[in-house]
VOGU-3710 file (C-alpha; in Angstrom, 3 decimals, decimal comma):
1> magpvraplr> -0,167/0,123/0,034  1,423/3,398/-0,956  1,835/6,339/1,482  0,845/6,343/5,223  -2,428/5,112/6,853  -4,284/8,222/8,102  -5,530/7,917/11,533  -8,012/6,989/12,741  -8,949/4,459/10,220  -10,212/0,881/10,732
11> vllagavtat> -8,139/-1,745/8,780  -9,705/-4,941/7,837  -6,669/-7,552/7,174  -7,415/-10,318/4,956  -5,131/-13,405/5,924  -5,986/-16,576/3,850  -6,888/-15,224/0,153  -6,637/-17,102/-3,012  -4,219/-15,585/-5,413  -7,147/-14,879/-7,935
21> aiagvaltgt> -8,877/-12,680/-5,264  -5,638/-10,883/-4,428  -5,082/-10,166/-8,303  -8,822/-9,133/-8,591  -8,182/-6,452/-5,946  -4,747/-5,468/-7,187  -5,260/-5,232/-10,692  -8,817/-3,775/-10,868  -8,615/-1,333/-7,683  -11,975/-2,974/-6,326
31> vhaagtplpa> -12,888/-1,226/-2,973  -15,086/-3,275/-0,690  -18,111/-1,189/0,379  -18,757/-0,812/4,307  -21,459/-2,689/5,647  -21,653/-5,440/2,970  -20,196/-9,022/3,402  -16,913/-10,089/2,346  -16,450/-12,907/-0,356  -16,757/-16,325/1,282
41> qvfapyveaq> -12,894/-17,021/0,427  -11,942/-13,897/2,435  -11,165/-13,821/6,248  -10,731/-10,514/7,699  -10,172/-9,786/11,083  -9,737/-6,122/11,895  -7,728/-3,757/14,074  -7,376/-0,168/14,939  -4,681/1,524/12,716  -2,668/4,556/13,738
51> addslsklas> -0,510/6,643/11,386  2,656/4,995/12,145  1,717/1,292/11,941  3,185/-0,867/9,566  1,316/-3,962/7,606  3,837/-6,414/9,573  2,989/-4,823/12,883  -0,981/-5,144/11,990  -0,491/-8,566/10,712  0,997/-9,683/14,118
61> qsgdkypama> -1,800/-7,813/15,908  -4,335/-9,758/13,957  -2,951/-13,346/14,495  -1,944/-13,524/10,635  1,818/-13,843/9,919  1,714/-12,892/6,134  -0,828/-10,055/5,296  -2,099/-10,193/1,768  -4,366/-7,161/1,581  -6,060/-4,629/3,488
71> flqaatasss> -9,311/-2,799/3,380  -9,713/0,740/4,758  -13,043/1,949/6,086  -13,709/5,575/7,192  -16,756/7,201/8,294  -17,843/9,874/5,706  -20,637/12,444/5,803  -23,357/11,763/3,413  -23,752/14,436/0,864  -27,647/13,505/-0,022
81> pspsassvqv> -29,951/15,644/1,844  -32,473/13,863/4,200  -35,831/13,457/2,639  -38,101/15,655/4,269  -41,729/14,624/5,086  -44,395/16,133/2,629  -46,752/18,653/4,303  -50,253/17,322/4,617  -53,041/20,138/4,225  -55,675/19,480/6,580
91> paiqvqvsps> -59,162/20,556/5,410  -60,578/23,906/6,833  -63,542/25,935/6,507  -64,671/29,200/7,942  -68,150/30,464/8,645  -68,909/34,141/9,162  -72,356/36,008/10,047  -73,160/39,480/8,976  -74,471/41,260/10,790  -73,499/39,630/13,925
101> sgtvtagsst> -76,259/40,778/15,974  -80,140/41,955/15,752  -82,922/43,323/17,700  -86,482/42,278/17,202  -89,901/43,077/19,055  -91,406/39,670/20,414  -93,659/38,211/17,700  -91,218/39,555/14,751  -88,459/37,937/12,798  -85,008/39,153/11,348
111> tatvstaiin> -82,311/37,627/8,705  -78,767/37,711/8,365  -76,247/36,490/5,937  -74,004/33,572/6,461  -70,963/33,491/4,372  -68,655/30,240/4,160  -65,120/29,821/2,690  -63,016/26,718/2,256  -59,459/27,185/2,966  -58,052/23,445/2,309
121> ngsntsiamt> -60,633/21,127/0,787  -59,200/18,197/-1,043  -62,092/16,735/-2,930  -64,866/17,848/-0,334  -66,906/20,874/-1,334  -70,534/20,334/0,650  -70,825/22,397/3,994  -73,728/21,250/6,084  -75,371/24,002/8,214  -76,937/23,981/11,481
131> vsgvpvgvta> -77,952/26,275/14,439  -77,877/26,025/18,002  -78,675/27,868/21,347  -82,140/28,454/20,206  -84,293/29,592/23,136  -88,065/28,583/23,594  -90,303/30,855/21,448  -87,558/31,445/18,942  -86,906/29,429/15,639  -83,851/30,028/13,561
141> svspssvngs> -82,583/28,150/10,523  -79,994/28,599/7,655  -81,183/28,231/4,173  -79,917/26,532/2,127  -78,953/23,969/4,758  -76,229/22,773/2,722  -73,751/25,163/0,636  -70,927/24,186/-1,956  -67,582/25,708/-1,254  -67,407/29,496/-0,787
151> ssaalsvstv> -70,907/30,584/-0,619  -73,704/32,408/1,020  -76,754/31,531/2,775  -79,405/33,197/4,744  -80,075/33,012/8,657  -83,795/33,246/9,398  -84,832/34,216/12,859  -88,372/34,544/14,247  -90,138/34,979/17,495  -93,471/34,528/19,122
161> stvvpgtytl> -95,363/37,090/20,821  -94,948/35,248/24,085  -91,180/34,934/24,020  -89,434/36,117/27,207  -87,693/39,422/26,307  -83,706/39,109/26,723  -80,487/38,614/24,856  -79,686/35,269/23,379  -76,534/33,801/21,697  -77,213/31,591/18,465
171> tvkgtltgts> -74,328/29,603/17,040  -74,303/28,887/13,343  -71,969/26,036/12,659  -70,732/24,768/9,346  -69,329/21,004/8,817  -67,244/20,128/5,819  -69,140/16,819/4,898  -66,688/13,738/4,883  -64,320/15,507/7,003  -64,212/16,614/10,764
181> atssatytlt> -63,322/20,273/9,594  -65,990/22,704/11,326  -66,252/26,493/11,863  -68,764/28,525/14,019  -70,129/31,890/14,023  -72,270/33,569/16,705  -75,285/35,517/16,355  -76,744/37,731/19,257  -80,328/38,146/19,300  -81,975/40,646/21,521
191> vtgtapacst> -85,692/40,308/22,045  -87,642/43,239/23,421  -91,289/43,357/24,588  -93,234/42,274/28,029  -93,052/39,141/29,423  -96,534/37,436/29,447  -97,928/37,049/33,021  -98,364/33,701/34,652  -100,828/32,916/37,427  -99,005/29,769/38,099
201> aswggtqvyt> -96,647/29,881/41,149  -92,977/30,628/39,914  -90,070/28,424/40,111  -87,720/28,859/42,987  -84,185/27,756/42,868  -83,978/26,470/46,444  -87,272/24,572/46,531  -87,556/20,639/45,990  -89,711/19,610/43,339  -91,079/16,094/42,863
211> agtvswkghr> -93,994/16,923/40,606  -96,338/19,672/39,853  -96,350/22,784/37,403  -94,456/26,021/37,862  -94,283/29,108/35,716  -90,866/30,670/34,550  -89,922/33,194/31,981  -93,181/33,199/30,468  -93,747/29,604/30,146  -95,567/26,844/32,446
221> wnakwwtlge> -93,179/23,918/33,361  -93,944/20,388/34,778  -91,528/18,741/36,992  -91,129/14,892/35,477  -89,288/13,891/38,543  -87,313/15,035/41,581  -85,250/18,233/41,153  -83,629/21,017/42,876  -81,867/23,870/41,602  -82,282/23,022/37,787
231> epgttgqwgv> -83,981/26,060/36,082  -86,684/25,219/33,482  -85,717/25,704/29,944  -82,131/24,986/30,582  -82,360/20,951/30,772  -83,078/20,318/27,292  -85,693/17,924/25,826  -84,838/15,112/27,857  -84,590/16,940/31,042  -86,607/17,168/34,205
241> wqdlgtc> -88,659/20,130/33,032  -91,523/19,806/30,394  -92,306/22,726/28,556  -96,160/23,335/28,795  -96,137/26,278/26,588  -96,706/29,887/27,096  -99,019/31,339/30,290
//
């Protein structure tokens, strides 16, 4: 081997090889790739080499008396850049309501515009629209109930004359069909007027009810089972209080 061995290099010494194998390496300059198995006829113990080590010294360290050839292995940095993970676009939509609030007198109605936009949709374009948070005596809906892509729809809100005056927050929600992408916007509804009078005793927050009827916010309510501190109108369709209608 010509020239000194640069440190640190790991030298693999082949002890027993055939003349054909030696000639093949010597004449063709074949370099054995690191990490791949040697030919079956080659035995290659290895030792650590320093700059001033000779082949005879290395042979004695490896247990072979007559070295035939050596394989040099050195760690090199790869020039190929690491593959980067491809970015995955998550479907997303946006829902807005304009105007975001409105005031009506009990018994009247109002409208607003619902705008939708798709940020990342893939192959999905249909957005289903729903409205929640609607109080007793108020109806609200989006028409059409399903829109395609970036579009607009109408939010219609109507009230009955006996609705309890107050401020209510309606939530308009859009869901991109076939995905979990959703977006919501709120609409603040203020109802003005005079609450209807009820002759039935008013609900009390500290009183235990096992049955019977109470009045609350212009409606009569029937307790379906034992209850304490649950406000009528807040327990939902399957809750303890059954709405019997306005007074």
